C-alpha positions in Angstrom: -26.4 7.6 -41.7 -23.3 8.3 -43.8 -22.4 5.6 -46.4 -19.5 3.5 -45.2 -16.4 3.6 -47.4 -14.8 0.2 -48.0 -11.6 -1.0 -49.6 -11.9 -4.2 -51.6 -8.7 -6.2 -51.3 -7.6 -8.6 -54.0 -8.9 -11.8 -52.5 -12.5 -10.6 -52.8 -12.4 -10.5 -56.6 -11.2 -14.1 -56.6 -13.8 -15.3 -54.1 -16.5 -13.8 -56.2 -15.9 -16.4 -58.9 -14.7 -19.3 -56.8 -18.0 -21.0 -55.9 -16.2 -23.7 -53.8 -14.8 -21.2 -51.3 -16.5 -20.9 -47.9 -17.0 -17.1 -48.2 -18.2 -17.1 -51.9 -21.8 -16.4 -51.0 -21.0 -13.5 -48.6 -18.5 -12.1 -51.1 -21.2 -12.0 -53.9 -23.7 -10.5 -51.4 -21.2 -7.8 -50.6 -20.9 -6.9 -54.3 -24.7 -6.8 -54.5 -24.9 -4.5 -51.5 -22.4 -2.2 -53.2 -24.6 -2.2 -56.3 -27.6 -1.4 -54.2 -25.7 1.7 -52.8 -25.1 0.4 -49.2 -21.4 1.1 -49.4 -19.1 3.3 -51.3 -16.4 0.9 -52.7 -12.8 1.5 -53.5 -9.9 -0.6 -54.6 -6.4 0.3 -55.8 -3.7 -0.1 -58.5 -2.1 -2.7 -56.2 -5.2 -4.8 -56.6 -5.4 -4.5 -60.4 -1.6 -5.3 -60.5 -2.3 -8.5 -58.7 -5.5 -9.4 -60.7 -3.7 -9.1 -64.1 -1.4 -11.9 -63.0 -4.2 -14.4 -62.7 -4.7 -16.8 -65.6 -7.0 -15.9 -68.5 -10.0 -15.6 -68.7 -10.4 -15.2 -64.9 -8.2 -12.1 -64.7 -10.4 -10.4 -67.3 -13.6 -11.4 -65.4 -12.2 -10.2 -62.0 -11.0 -6.8 -63.5 -14.4 -6.3 -65.1 -16.0 -6.3 -61.6 -14.4 -3.0 -60.9 -16.4 -1.3 -63.7 -19.5 -3.4 -63.3 -19.9 -2.5 -59.6 -18.5 1.1 -60.1 -15.7 0.6 -57.7 -13.4 3.6 -57.5 -9.8 2.9 -58.3 -7.3 4.6 -56.0 -3.6 5.2 -56.9 -0.8 3.9 -54.7 0.8 7.2 -53.8 4.1 8.0 -51.9 2.1 8.6 -48.7 0.7 5.1 -48.8 4.1 3.6 -49.6 5.6 5.4 -46.7 2.9 4.1 -44.3 3.2 0.6 -45.7 7.0 0.8 -44.9 6.1 1.8 -41.4 4.0 -1.4 -41.0 7.1 -3.4 -42.2 9.4 -1.5 -39.8 7.0 -2.3 -36.9 7.1 -6.0 -38.0 3.4 -6.1 -38.7 3.7 -7.1 -42.3 6.8 -9.0 -43.6 8.8 -7.2 -46.3 8.1 -10.1 -48.7 4.4 -9.2 -48.5 4.7 -5.4 -48.8 1.7 -5.4 -51.1 -0.5 -6.5 -48.1 0.8 -3.4 -46.2 0.1 -1.3 -49.3 -3.6 -2.3 -49.3 -4.0 -1.3 -45.7 -2.0 1.9 -46.2 -4.0 3.0 -49.3 -7.3 2.6 -47.4 -5.9 4.4 -44.4 -4.5 7.5 -46.3 -7.8 7.8 -48.2 -9.7 7.8 -44.9 -11.8 4.7 -45.7 -13.8 3.0 -42.9 -13.1 -0.7 -43.7 -10.7 -3.0 -45.5 -12.6 -6.1 -46.6 -10.4 -9.1 -47.3 -10.1 -12.9 -47.1 -6.3 -12.7 -46.6 -6.0 -14.3 -43.2 -2.2 -14.7 -43.5 -1.3 -11.0 -43.2 -4.3 -8.8 -43.3 -7.3 -10.1 -41.4 -5.5 -10.9 -38.2 -5.8 -9.6 -34.7 -2.1 -8.6 -34.7 -2.6 -6.7 -37.9 -5.8 -5.0 -36.7 -4.3 -3.8 -33.5 -0.8 -2.9 -34.6 -1.7 -1.1 -37.9 -4.0 1.1 -35.9 -1.2 1.9 -33.4 1.0 2.9 -36.3 -1.8 4.8 -38.0 -2.6 6.8 -34.9 1.1 7.6 -34.2 1.4 8.9 -37.8 -1.6 11.1 -37.6 -4.1 8.8 -39.3 -7.4 7.4 -38.1 -7.9 3.8 -37.1 -9.4 1.4 -39.7 -11.5 -1.7 -39.4 -10.2 -4.9 -41.1 -12.9 -7.5 -41.7 -13.8 -10.5 -43.9 -17.0 -10.0 -46.0 -19.1 -12.2 -43.6 -18.6 -9.6 -40.8 -20.0 -6.7 -42.9 -22.8 -8.1 -45.1 -26.4 -8.0 -44.0 -27.3 -11.5 -42.7 -31.1 -11.3 -43.3 
């Protein structure tokens, strides 16, 4: 079976270190599954731009996970920006939270299989899952799965 390609959204890097969060254990397990070669992991410049804004030393620790787990860094290109703007025009993502649309768009234009996130405000939502795929398909892209880490990790 072909290795699944996953996009690691900003919230996962935070949950990795926040032991009091309900999805901490599943998030850490996902990173371990990446290290074990179960997934091919990606993130983007949009994530690193958000991570650097966190307070020291947490920002440094979160950014270090990208190298530690050999997560491929993707650039936010014009194609992704245009697709994110299509999500905004379709009223899926509010303009104020354009970066959330950028995350989905980057994963889509790079033909990844999953976006893994703990952002339940604008990303991991039924509306977002359904409507972004409608926009994706109408713009010639594939559909993409948007899931929290607990839906993707091995529960053994």
